[in-house]
C-alpha positions as CSV (number, residue, x, y, z in Angstrom):
1,M,0.0,0.0,0.0
2,N,1.3,3.5,-0.9
3,S,0.6,5.6,2.1
4,L,1.5,8.7,0.2
5,G,-0.7,8.0,-2.8
6,T,-3.9,9.9,-3.6
7,S,-7.5,8.7,-4.2
8,D,-8.1,7.1,-7.6
9,K,-11.6,8.6,-7.4
10,L,-10.1,11.7,-8.9
11,S,-8.2,10.1,-11.8
12,L,-10.9,10.9,-14.4
13,V,-11.9,14.3,-12.9
14,R,-10.9,17.4,-14.9
15,S,-12.0,21.0,-15.3
16,D,-10.6,22.9,-18.3
17,I,-12.4,26.1,-17.3
18,R,-9.8,26.4,-14.6
19,G,-7.3,23.9,-16.1
20,P,-4.0,24.0,-18.0
21,V,-4.7,27.0,-20.2
22,Y,-6.1,28.9,-17.2
23,E,-3.0,28.1,-15.2
24,E,-0.8,29.4,-18.0
25,A,-2.9,32.6,-18.0
26,L,-2.2,33.1,-14.3
27,K,1.5,32.7,-14.8
28,M,1.4,35.3,-17.6
29,Q,-0.6,37.6,-15.3
30,A,1.9,37.1,-12.5
31,E,4.6,38.3,-15.0
32,G,2.7,41.6,-15.5
33,K,0.7,40.7,-18.7
34,K,-2.9,41.9,-18.7
35,I,-5.1,38.9,-19.6
36,L,-8.7,39.1,-20.8
37,K,-10.3,36.1,-19.1
38,L,-13.2,34.8,-21.2
39,N,-13.1,31.4,-19.5
40,T,-15.7,31.5,-16.7
41,G,-19.2,32.9,-16.2
42,N,-18.5,35.3,-13.3
43,P,-20.5,38.5,-14.0
44,A,-19.3,40.4,-11.0
45,A,-15.7,40.2,-12.2
46,F,-16.8,42.4,-15.2
47,G,-18.6,45.1,-13.4
48,F,-22.1,43.6,-13.1
49,T,-23.6,44.3,-9.6
50,M,-26.2,42.5,-7.6
51,P,-29.7,44.1,-7.5
52,E,-30.6,46.5,-4.6
53,S,-33.2,44.0,-3.6
54,V,-30.6,41.5,-2.7
55,K,-28.6,44.1,-0.7
56,T,-31.7,45.1,1.2
57,A,-32.3,41.4,2.1
58,L,-28.8,41.0,3.5
59,I,-28.8,44.2,5.5
60,D,-32.3,43.8,6.9
61,G,-32.0,40.1,7.7
62,M,-28.5,39.3,8.7
63,D,-29.3,38.7,12.3
64,D,-31.7,35.9,11.2
65,A,-28.8,34.1,9.4
66,V,-26.5,33.6,12.4
67,A,-27.7,30.3,13.5
68,Y,-27.9,27.0,11.7
69,C,-31.2,26.6,9.8
70,D,-33.3,23.6,8.7
71,L,-30.9,21.2,6.8
72,R,-33.2,21.7,3.8
73,G,-33.0,25.5,4.0
74,M,-34.9,28.4,5.6
75,K,-38.6,28.2,5.3
76,E,-39.0,31.7,3.8
77,A,-36.5,30.8,1.1
78,R,-38.1,27.4,0.3
79,E,-41.6,29.1,0.2
80,A,-40.3,31.5,-2.5
81,I,-38.7,28.7,-4.5
82,L,-41.9,26.7,-4.2
83,S,-43.9,29.6,-5.5
84,Y,-41.5,30.1,-8.4
85,H,-41.5,26.5,-9.6
86,L,-45.3,26.2,-9.2
87,S,-45.5,29.2,-11.5
88,K,-43.3,27.2,-14.0
89,G,-45.9,24.5,-14.1
90,I,-44.4,21.9,-11.8
91,A,-47.2,20.1,-10.1
92,G,-47.4,18.0,-6.9
93,I,-44.5,19.7,-5.0
94,D,-44.3,21.1,-1.5
95,L,-41.7,22.5,0.9
96,N,-40.3,19.0,1.7
97,D,-39.3,18.7,-1.9
98,I,-37.0,21.7,-1.9
99,F,-33.3,21.7,-0.7
100,L,-31.1,24.7,-0.6
101,S,-27.4,24.1,-1.5
102,N,-24.1,26.0,-1.7
103,G,-24.6,26.6,-5.4
104,V,-25.8,24.2,-7.9
105,S,-22.4,22.6,-7.9
106,E,-23.0,21.2,-4.5
107,A,-26.5,20.1,-5.4
108,V,-25.2,18.1,-8.3
109,Q,-22.6,16.4,-6.2
110,M,-25.0,15.4,-3.6
111,V,-27.8,14.2,-5.9
112,T,-25.5,12.2,-8.1
113,L,-23.9,10.6,-4.9
114,S,-27.4,9.9,-3.6
115,Y,-28.8,8.5,-6.7
116,L,-26.0,6.7,-8.7
117,S,-24.3,3.5,-7.7
118,Y,-21.1,1.9,-8.9
119,G,-21.5,0.7,-12.6
120,D,-24.6,2.8,-13.2
121,E,-24.8,5.0,-16.3
122,I,-26.2,8.5,-16.8
123,L,-26.8,10.1,-20.2
124,L,-25.1,13.5,-20.5
125,P,-25.3,16.0,-23.4
126,S,-22.2,16.6,-25.6
127,P,-21.0,19.3,-25.3
128,N,-21.8,19.6,-21.6
129,Y,-20.7,21.5,-18.5
130,S,-17.9,19.3,-17.0
131,L,-19.3,19.5,-13.5
132,W,-21.8,16.7,-14.4
133,E,-19.3,14.4,-15.9
134,N,-17.0,14.8,-12.9
135,C,-19.7,14.2,-10.4
136,A,-20.8,11.0,-12.2
137,Y,-17.2,9.8,-12.0
138,L,-17.0,10.6,-8.3
139,A,-20.2,8.7,-7.7
140,G,-18.6,5.6,-9.3
141,A,-20.9,5.8,-12.4
142,K,-20.2,6.1,-16.1
143,P,-21.2,9.2,-18.1
144,V,-22.5,8.3,-21.5
145,F,-22.7,11.2,-23.9
146,Y,-25.6,11.9,-26.3
147,R,-25.0,14.3,-29.3
148,C,-26.4,17.8,-29.6
149,C,-26.8,18.9,-33.2
150,E,-25.1,22.1,-34.1
151,E,-26.9,22.0,-37.4
152,N,-30.2,22.1,-35.5
153,E,-29.4,25.0,-33.2
154,W,-27.7,22.6,-30.7
155,M,-30.8,20.6,-29.9
156,P,-30.4,17.1,-28.5
157,D,-30.3,14.3,-31.1
158,L,-33.1,12.0,-29.9
159,E,-32.1,9.1,-32.0
160,D,-28.5,9.2,-30.7
161,M,-29.9,9.6,-27.2
162,R,-32.2,6.5,-27.7
163,S,-29.2,4.5,-29.0
164,K,-27.3,5.2,-25.8
165,V,-29.8,3.8,-23.3
166,S,-28.8,0.5,-21.8
167,D,-30.0,-1.7,-18.9
168,K,-27.5,0.3,-16.8
169,T,-28.9,3.7,-17.5
170,R,-30.5,5.4,-14.5
171,A,-31.1,9.0,-15.6
172,I,-30.9,11.6,-18.4
173,L,-29.5,15.0,-17.9
174,I,-30.9,18.0,-19.7
175,I,-29.1,21.4,-19.5
176,N,-31.6,23.9,-20.6
177,P,-30.9,26.7,-21.3
178,N,-27.6,25.1,-22.2
179,N,-24.0,25.7,-21.1
180,P,-21.8,25.9,-23.2
181,T,-23.9,26.5,-26.3
182,G,-26.5,29.0,-25.0
183,A,-29.3,26.9,-26.7
184,V,-32.9,27.0,-25.5
185,Y,-34.7,23.7,-26.0
186,S,-38.1,23.7,-27.6
187,E,-41.1,22.1,-25.8
188,T,-41.3,19.6,-28.5
189,I,-37.8,18.4,-28.0
190,L,-38.3,18.3,-24.2
191,K,-41.5,16.2,-24.6
192,E,-39.6,13.7,-26.8
193,I,-37.0,13.3,-24.1
194,V,-39.6,12.9,-21.4
195,S,-41.2,10.2,-23.6
196,L,-38.0,8.4,-23.8
197,A,-37.4,8.5,-20.1
198,R,-40.9,7.3,-19.5
199,E,-40.4,4.4,-21.9
200,H,-37.4,3.2,-19.9
201,D,-38.5,4.4,-16.5
202,L,-35.5,6.8,-16.1
203,A,-35.1,9.7,-13.8
204,L,-34.7,13.2,-15.3
205,F,-32.1,15.7,-14.1
206,S,-32.8,19.1,-15.4
207,D,-30.2,21.9,-14.9
208,E,-32.1,25.2,-15.4
209,I,-29.8,27.7,-13.7
210,Y,-30.1,30.0,-16.8
211,D,-33.8,29.9,-17.2
212,R,-34.1,33.6,-16.2
213,L,-31.5,34.6,-18.7
214,V,-33.2,34.0,-22.0
215,I,-32.3,36.7,-24.4
216,D,-34.6,36.3,-27.4
217,D,-38.0,36.2,-25.6
218,L,-38.3,32.5,-26.0
219,P,-40.2,30.3,-23.4
220,A,-37.9,28.6,-20.9
221,V,-40.0,25.4,-20.4
222,S,-39.3,23.5,-17.2
223,T,-38.8,19.8,-17.9
224,A,-40.6,18.8,-14.7
225,S,-43.8,20.5,-15.9
226,L,-44.0,18.0,-18.7
227,A,-43.2,14.9,-16.6
228,P,-45.6,14.7,-13.6
229,D,-45.3,10.9,-13.6
230,L,-41.5,10.7,-13.6
231,L,-38.9,11.3,-10.9
232,T,-37.5,14.7,-11.9
233,V,-34.9,16.8,-10.1
234,T,-34.7,20.4,-11.1
235,F,-31.6,22.4,-10.4
236,N,-31.6,26.2,-10.1
237,G,-30.2,29.1,-8.3
238,L,-29.4,32.8,-8.1
239,S,-25.7,33.0,-9.1
240,K,-26.1,34.1,-12.7
241,S,-29.5,35.8,-12.8
242,H,-28.9,38.0,-9.8
243,I,-25.1,38.3,-10.0
244,V,-24.2,36.6,-6.7
245,C,-21.9,33.8,-7.8
246,G,-19.8,34.0,-4.7
247,F,-22.8,33.7,-2.5
248,R,-23.2,30.0,-3.6
249,C,-26.9,30.0,-3.6
250,G,-28.6,27.0,-5.4
251,W,-31.4,24.6,-4.9
252,T,-33.0,21.4,-6.0
253,V,-36.7,20.6,-6.4
254,F,-37.9,17.0,-6.4
255,S,-41.1,16.3,-8.4
256,G,-43.0,13.2,-9.5
257,P,-44.9,10.5,-7.7
258,E,-44.2,10.3,-4.0
259,K,-43.0,6.7,-4.2
260,K,-40.4,7.6,-6.7
261,K,-39.0,10.8,-5.2
262,M,-39.1,9.8,-1.5
263,P,-36.0,7.4,-1.6
264,L,-33.8,9.9,-3.3
265,R,-35.1,12.7,-1.1
266,E,-34.3,10.7,2.0
267,S,-30.8,9.9,0.8
268,L,-30.1,13.5,0.1
269,T,-31.3,14.3,3.6
270,K,-28.5,12.2,4.9
271,L,-25.9,14.2,3.1
272,C,-27.5,17.5,4.0
273,S,-27.4,16.5,7.7
274,M,-23.7,15.9,7.4
275,R,-23.2,19.4,5.9
276,L,-25.6,20.9,8.6
277,C,-27.0,23.6,6.3
278,S,-26.1,25.8,3.3
279,N,-25.1,29.4,3.5
280,T,-27.8,31.2,5.4
281,L,-26.8,34.7,4.3
282,A,-27.4,33.7,0.8
283,Q,-30.7,32.2,1.6
284,L,-31.9,35.5,2.9
285,A,-31.7,36.8,-0.7
286,V,-33.9,34.2,-2.3
287,P,-37.4,35.7,-1.6
288,Y,-36.3,39.2,-2.6
289,A,-34.5,38.0,-5.7
290,L,-37.3,35.8,-7.0
291,R,-39.7,38.7,-6.7
292,D,-37.2,41.0,-8.6
293,N,-37.5,40.1,-12.3
294,E,-36.9,43.6,-13.6
295,S,-33.2,43.8,-12.8
296,T,-32.6,40.6,-14.7
297,K,-34.8,41.4,-17.7
298,A,-33.1,44.8,-18.1
299,M,-29.9,42.9,-19.1
300,L,-31.6,40.9,-21.8
301,I,-33.4,43.4,-24.0
302,P,-31.9,45.7,-26.7
303,G,-29.8,48.2,-24.8
304,G,-29.2,45.8,-21.9
305,R,-25.7,44.6,-21.3
306,L,-26.1,40.9,-22.1
307,Y,-27.9,41.6,-25.3
308,E,-25.5,44.3,-26.6
309,Q,-22.5,42.2,-25.6
310,R,-23.8,39.2,-27.6
311,E,-24.5,41.4,-30.6
312,A,-21.0,42.9,-30.4
313,V,-19.3,39.5,-30.4
314,C,-21.5,38.1,-33.2
315,S,-21.1,41.2,-35.4
316,V,-17.3,40.6,-35.6
317,L,-17.2,36.8,-35.6
318,E,-19.5,36.6,-38.6
319,H,-16.9,38.2,-40.7
320,I,-13.9,36.1,-39.6
321,D,-13.0,33.5,-42.3
322,G,-12.8,30.1,-40.8
323,I,-15.3,30.7,-38.0
324,R,-18.9,29.6,-37.8
325,F,-21.3,29.8,-35.0
326,V,-24.9,29.3,-33.8
327,K,-26.0,32.4,-32.0
328,N,-26.8,31.8,-28.4
329,R,-30.4,32.4,-27.2
330,A,-29.7,32.5,-23.5
331,A,-27.0,33.1,-21.0
332,F,-23.7,34.6,-22.0
333,Y,-21.8,31.8,-23.8
334,L,-21.1,31.2,-27.4
335,F,-19.6,27.9,-28.7
336,P,-18.1,28.7,-32.2
337,K,-16.7,26.2,-34.7
338,I,-13.3,26.7,-36.2
339,D,-12.2,25.3,-39.5
340,K,-9.5,23.0,-38.2
341,E,-8.3,22.0,-41.7
342,K,-7.8,25.6,-42.7
343,F,-5.7,26.3,-39.5
344,N,-4.2,22.8,-39.2
345,I,-5.6,22.4,-35.8
346,R,-4.9,19.0,-34.3
347,N,-5.1,19.9,-30.6
348,D,-7.6,22.5,-29.5
349,Q,-5.9,23.1,-26.2
350,Q,-2.7,24.1,-28.1
351,F,-4.9,26.4,-30.2
352,A,-6.1,28.1,-27.0
353,L,-2.6,28.3,-25.7
354,D,-1.3,29.8,-28.9
355,L,-4.1,32.4,-28.8
356,L,-3.3,33.2,-25.2
357,H,0.4,33.7,-25.9
358,A,-0.2,35.8,-29.0
359,K,-3.1,38.0,-27.8
360,N,-3.4,37.7,-24.0
361,L,-6.9,36.3,-24.6
362,L,-8.1,33.3,-22.5
363,I,-10.7,31.1,-24.0
364,I,-11.6,27.4,-23.3
365,P,-11.2,24.6,-25.9
366,G,-14.2,22.6,-26.8
367,S,-12.7,19.4,-25.5
368,G,-13.1,20.9,-22.1
369,F,-16.8,20.4,-22.5
370,G,-16.7,16.8,-23.6
371,H,-16.9,17.8,-27.3
372,K,-14.7,15.8,-29.7
373,G,-13.2,17.0,-32.9
374,N,-10.7,19.8,-31.8
375,D,-12.9,22.2,-33.7
376,H,-14.8,24.3,-31.1
377,F,-14.1,26.8,-28.3
378,R,-16.3,28.6,-25.7
379,I,-16.4,32.4,-25.3
380,V,-17.8,34.0,-22.2
381,M,-19.5,37.3,-23.3
382,L,-19.3,39.3,-20.1
383,P,-16.9,42.2,-20.6
384,Q,-18.2,45.5,-21.9
385,K,-19.2,45.4,-25.6
386,E,-16.2,47.6,-26.7
387,I,-13.8,45.2,-24.9
388,L,-15.4,42.2,-26.5
389,K,-15.5,43.7,-29.9
390,K,-11.7,44.4,-29.7
391,A,-11.1,40.9,-28.4
392,M,-12.9,39.3,-31.4
393,E,-10.9,41.6,-33.8
394,D,-7.8,40.4,-32.1
395,L,-8.9,36.8,-32.6
396,G,-9.5,37.6,-36.3
397,D,-6.1,39.1,-36.6
398,F,-4.5,36.0,-34.9
399,L,-6.3,33.7,-37.3
400,S,-5.3,35.7,-40.4
401,D,-2.0,33.9,-40.6
402,Y,-2.3,31.1,-38.0
403,K,-1.3,27.5,-38.7
404,Q,-0.8,25.1,-35.8
405,K,2.6,23.7,-35.7
């Protein structure tokens, strides 16, 4: 036995968002170089501020957040979350079905640990947010990736999904609105996924953290509203919509027949009791934030920051030879495709490093989101539009004579 060894549970875990390219950017920054970080969705780092409603909640209620609260979360916060998800059409839920967490990240970890056993399989989208893949590995399960179709605005490929179901499959993950593509799934697509889950009696995990950040006035349909007969776990939070990433304020909602949701809810309760409770200061903000839709909507309409920043990026990228993209419909991510033959790209991480060294511009290669092919990358569109426009012009200049060695 190697007493100095590390756990093999982490052998498959990776996060390129803060991986090797990011580490190189930090080294360059320490050397005095100014790096534009388009790697992570952290709005406050680019001058976005939390709403006054959230500040008021913290100031007025801080004395109520000193003690541990119910392991599921403060009653007032859960009541606000319950009301919100009832308004989204999720039926048959009550306060006992709602658990506050330290961000959606913690919720994903706890739910996958609670539900997946060694050897189980879970269907994940490709591309996908790597948190889900990593948590599946930590739970001892196997992530199996279904294709999302770039040629169909990044909608899930139902036939490919169907072909990936096996006797070991326990759940299907839906990320809608999607990270990293910014796609918003149609109700038709969601109904087809629900039908597939119903056919094989699979649980549905629906990551809806960006459902309040839809830019183009599309409906953000909650999966659980279409699946009252299935175990569905909905994940959501305030980090992005109310600019409080550092507060770590997320939650889960369990829906479906009581006999299906009770075992998972009880298993999650065990993990929550070990953690005692999630951040109570953050929970104070939930009722105020979920009543405050205007501050979020103001970012998404023409003249709003997220809308104008998207337009600035797309207006430059559409003129760069060798770049194609599907315009995002939500959130602040774009997942462009690069002509790898034109630029001789064989390693997308090397492409990201070359761009970083040449232009001090940090992006994340598509392989960091489980996407094969070395031909995509993700841009986070959070800096001011003038900065983003200049960054995209720098990208175009870099590509004008780039060939990977």
